[in-house]
N, C-alpha and C positions, 0 to 999 in steps of 0.2 A: 441861245439855247432854242433847240427846236420843239414844237409843241408835240406832245405825245399823242398818238392816235389810237383811239379806242378800237379793238376788234369788234365791237358789238355791232356796227352795221353789217359787217360781212357775215358774222354768226347769223343774224337775223334773216339775211337774204338766204343763206344756206337752209335754214329750217324752214322758212316760207317756200322754197323751191321744192323740198322734200314733201311738203304738205299738198302742193299742186301736183306733183307727179303721182302721188299716191291717189288722189281723187281723178285721175284721167278716165275718161270713158272711151278711149280709142279702140278698145277690144270689142265694143258693140257696133252693131249695123244700125245706126240711129235712123236711117232713112227707111228701114224696113220694119213693120210690125207683124208679129206673128199672133195668132189667136189659137190658144191651146185649150182644150176641154179636158178635164181629169179630176182627180181627187188629192185633196190637201194630204200630204204625208207628214210634213212637220212645219212649224212656222219658228225659225230661230231668232228669237228677238234679243240680239246680242250685238255688243259694240265690236268693231266700229259700224257695222252694216248689218241690217237684218237679211234674212234670207227666207223665202218661201220655196219649201220643196214640193213638186206636184207630180204624182204619177199620172203619165199620159200614155195612151196607147197608141203606138205607131201603125204605119200601114199594114203591118204583117199581124196586128192584134197583140203585139209584145208591149209590155209595160217598160216605159222609159222614164226615169226620174230626172226631172227638169229642176236645176237650182237657179232661182231668179234674185238677184240682188236688188235690195231697196235702200232706203234711208237709214239714218242712225235711229236707235230707240228714242232718244231724246226729241229729235225733229218730229219722229212720228207720233210720239205721246202727246206731244203739243196739238196735233190734229185729231186726237181722240182714238188712235190705233193703240191695240193692247195686244198682250201675248195672246189673249183668247180670240183675237179678231179671226184668225183663220184655225178653226179647230180641225185637228186630225180627222180625216175620213168625210170631211165635207166636199160635196160636189161643186166644182168651180171651173168658170171660164176665165182665163187669164190673158192679158195683152202683154206682150214683151218685145224689146228690141233684142233681137237674137245676137248671139256671138258671131262675129265674122268668120272664125275657124270653123263654124258648124257644129261644135259641141252643143249638148242638150242644157244650155244655159242662156242667161240674158239679163237684161235690166228690165225690173218690174215697172210696168206703166199702170195698169189697173186691173181690177177683177170685178166679176159678178158672181155672186152667190147664187145657189139654186132658188132661194126665195126672192131673188130680185135685187138684194142689197148691193150697192156699188160700193167699192173700195178704191180709192186713188183716182186715177184720171181715166175715164171712160168715153172719150170724145171721139 
């Protein structure tokens, strides 16, 4: 009699593969850092990733909304980050790894508020 093989190892590999694919950062230009100065529009403290929405003036003086992806609320909460960390209307300078395709979005690196408070990585 042949032993019965469980499909569990294959199922676990499929689920794990999906999780790794979901967390890909291939769309970000990791070798490039942009520094943007603007105003916080909204801090979306939601799962699975938080988003910092920032209004930035472009070269023509037009307002452009940047969407910056950050970590999960659980991960950031353990570091002291709260929904109130980025209040709407606050002046901010943000560092980001921009999108490779040039859209106004990127991966959040760090921020400096007008009062000098540093949030995230500012090296």
